[in-house]
N, C-alpha and C positions, 0 to 999 in steps of 0.2 A: 606744403609750404606755398606762400604766395609768390607769384612771378609775373613779369610782363611777358605776354605770350604772343608769338607769331604763329598763326594757324595755317596760313596758305599763301605766303608771299604776296599778300594783298597790299603791302605798303604800310606806312605809318598809321594811316587812318583806320586800318583793320586790326591794329594791336588791341589787346584787352588784358586786363589784370584778372588772374584767376589762380586756381590751385593746380600744382603739379606735384608728382611724387617726391618725397624727400630723397636726396641723393645719399648713396652709401659709398664709403671709401673702400676701394679695392686695394690690392697690393701696390705699393708705390704711389698711392694717392692720399690726399687729405680732403676732408669736407670743411669748407670755410663758411662761417656765418658772415654774410656780406655786410660790411659797414658802409662801404662806398663803391659804387660802380660808375665808371667813366663812360660818357657818351662820345663816340667817335664817328666821323663821317662814314667810315666803313659799315657801321651798324645800320645807318639809314639805307645803304645800298643792300645789305644782307636781307632786311625784312621785305624788300621788293624783289628779291631773287636776282639782283644785278651784280652781286659780288662774286668773286672767283670761288668762294666757299659757299656751298648751298646745303645747310643742314636739313635733315629730314624733319618736316613739321610734325607736331608742334614743338617749338623750341623757344628759348628765351635769348634775346640778343645780348651783346656786351662781352668784351674780351679783356677788359682791364678792371681790376678790383683790389680791394683791401678788406681785411677783416680779421676774425679770430678763428683759429682751428678748433673745431668741435669734435672731430673724429680723425684719427691718424691711422692709415692702413699700414700693414706690415712692410717694414723696410723703408718707410717714408722719411725717417729721420726727424720728424716733427712730433710735437706733443700737444694734446688739447690745452688751450689757453695761449698758445703762441700767437703773437701778432704778426701778420704777414701781408705782403702785397703779392699779387700773382697775375698771370695771364692765362687765358684759356681760349679755344677757338670761338666759343659762344657760351651763353648761360649765366653771365655775371649779373644780369638785371633780375635778380631773384633773391629771396631771403637766404638761400644757401646754394652752394655749388661745389661739385667734386672737381678737383684740379690735380693734375700730375704734380707730385712733390718737387720734381726738378724744375717746375715753372714758378716756384714760390721762393720768396726771400724773407728772412726775418727782418723785422723793423726795429731800428734803434728807438729808444724811448723819446728821442727828440723829434721824431716824425709823427705827425698826426695821420689819421686814416685818409682824410680827403686829399692831402698833398701826396701821400705815398702811392695812392691808387694809379696815378699817372706815370709813375716811373717805369714800369716794365715795358709797355708798348709805345707810348707817346715819346717819352724821353729816350727809350731804347731805339726807336726809329731814327730820331734826330741825331743821336750819338753815332749810330751805325753809319748814317749818311755822311756826316761831316768828318768822322775819323777814319772809318774803314773805306768808304767809297770815294770821298773827295780828298782825303789826306790834307785837310785844311791846316794851314800853317800860321803861326803868329806873324802879324804884320800884313796878312792878305786881307782883301776886302770881300765880305760876304753880303750878298743881297738875299733877303728872305721875302718871298712873295706870300701873301696871306699871313702876315707876321703876327696877327692877334689871335689866330686859331691855335688849336692844341699843339700840333707838331711845330707850327711856326714860332710860337713863343718859346718852346723848348729849344729850337734852333737858335733863336736870338740869345738865350742864356748860355747855351753850350758854346756857340761861336765866340761870345765875349770871353768866356772862361778859357778858351783856347788861344786868346790873344788877337783875334781878328778885329778889324773895323767892321761893324755891323750896320747895314742899311736895311731898315724895315719898311716894307710897302704895305700900306693899310688904306682903309676907305672911310674913316670917320674920326672925329675928335676923341671919343672914348677909346677906340682901338689904338690911336696914336699914343695916347697917354699910357695905355697898358704896355705897349711895345717899348716906349722910352723908359718907363719905370722898371722894365725887365732887363734893361741894359743896352738897348739900341743906341748907337751913336748918332744916327741921322734917320729922318723919316721922309718917305715919299708918300704923298696922298694921291691915290688913284683918282679920287673925285675932284682933285684940284689941278692936276697937271698930267700930261702924258708920261707914261713910265720911262720912255727913252729920254725925254727931256729932264726928268728928275735924276736919272742915273748920270747923264752928262753933267748936270749942274753940280752934283755932289762928288764927282770923280775928276773934274776938269777934263771931261771927255776921254779919260783914259780907260774907263770901263771897270768891271769887277772881275775878281778871280773866280769866285764860286757863286752859283745861283742855287738856292734851295727852293724848289718849285713843287708845292703841293696844290697848286691852283690849276695849271693847264690853261686851255683856251688860248686867246690871242696873246696873253702876256708871255707865253713860253718863247715864241720866236723873237719877240722884242728883247727879252732878257738875254737870249742866246746871242743875238747880234751885238749886245752890249758887253760881252765878255772880252777879257784881254787874251793875248796869245797864251796858249796852254790853259785857258779857262775851263771850268767844269760846270755843267748844268746837271743838277741832281733831279731826276724824275721821281717824285715822291707820291704824287696823286693828282686827281683831276676834279677838285672841288667845284670848278666852274662848270662842270658837266660836259665839257668838250675835250676830246683827245686831239691834241694838235698834230698837224702834218708838217714836218720840218723839212725845208730844202737842205739836203745833205751837203751841198756845196759850201754851206756855212762852216761846217767842221773842217773842210779842206782849207778854205781861205784863211781861217783864224787859228788853225791848229788847236781847236778846242775839242772837248769831249762831251758827249751826252751819256750820263751814267745812271743806270737803273738802280732803284732802291726798293727792295722787297724784304722788309724786316722779318715777316713771318717765315718765309722760306729760309732766310739766313739763320734763324734759330734752329731749324731742322738740319740744314747742311753743315753748319759750323757751330755745334752746341757748346764746345769748350770756349770758343771765342765769344760767343753770346753771353755765357755765364761770366766771363771776365769783364765784359762791358757792363753787365748789371752790377757787378761788384764795385766797379769804379763809379758808376752813377750813384749807388747807395752812399758811397763815401762823399761824393760831391753834394748830395742832398743833406746828409747828416751834418756837414760842415757849413751849410748855407751857401755854397757856391752856386747851386741851382735851387730854385724854389718854385714848384708848380703853383700857378696862380689860379685860384678858384673864382670863377665869375658868377656862377649860377648853381643853385642847389634845388633839386626837385624830389618829391616823394615818389614812391613806386606808382601810386595812382596817377601821378602827373607825368609818367614816363613818356607817353606819346608826345606831350608838349615839349619835353626835353629834346627828343629826336627831331621834332619840327624846327626847333631853334637852331640846331646844328645844321640840318639840311638847308635851311634858309640863310646860312652864313650870318646869323644875327648875333652869335655869341661873342662875348668879350672875355677871354680867359676860358678856363675849363668848365664844362657842364657836367655835373655829377648827379647821380640818383642815389638817394639814401633809403634802401629797403627797410 
């Protein structure tokens, strides 16, 4: 099979498209012919050896996918021809991939492959963050940093579905339009005003209840200082490239919390709860309550360009590869 291959953690520029052995379904596994693989920021780190998971090269990046089951292992519960979305530690950016059956979900007819591919990990992360970790309540104010990225847009849609007032922080007109059309009530433009000034303007200086932070860098401390009493800052990722150092007296003075979000470990530590989250997300997607927004489609041969777009934070909506 053809695949986007990482040979030596040489980064995006060292990726190549080549042949890898066809996968075989073991007990409790399925082989999926990949229709859509999603590009995430974690993939750009993994191919450089900077992610917490370091597969043995050569490997294909990508952990979110959708497609059709072509081989079902013993005890998998699936059959060839089933339409599924799935997640796997790596390997999705290829024509086929073997996936544990417990990581797969059947797709309703109303969901296309491109939209469904983002549900397991991207929407799973945002749902876990807002529901399990932040306990976001209707009527609360949610600030989403990097709101036009994958998990950011998911957080905007899920936060709105939960009844929160959603403020989206973005850096361009196209990103602002994408966030607003995804349900954001208010927009802060990083490129036009300081983050703190925007939060004060939109909350009458009262601050926000929850911050969804997949950006890191200087924005984290600014957002934490702008939370209300009992506010929660969700640490989702560091797309800005810098892990912030936070003065912990801020949590004492404001009675707020810094809450870590590690969806991958959550799926291992709490598998039953993870499956229930996926079931609820599938229902929300099938009914149109949440709709993954596809911004850019690439072929497998264009895979490195797709990763560069995500690494450079140039994407508006989801970036997908069509093997």
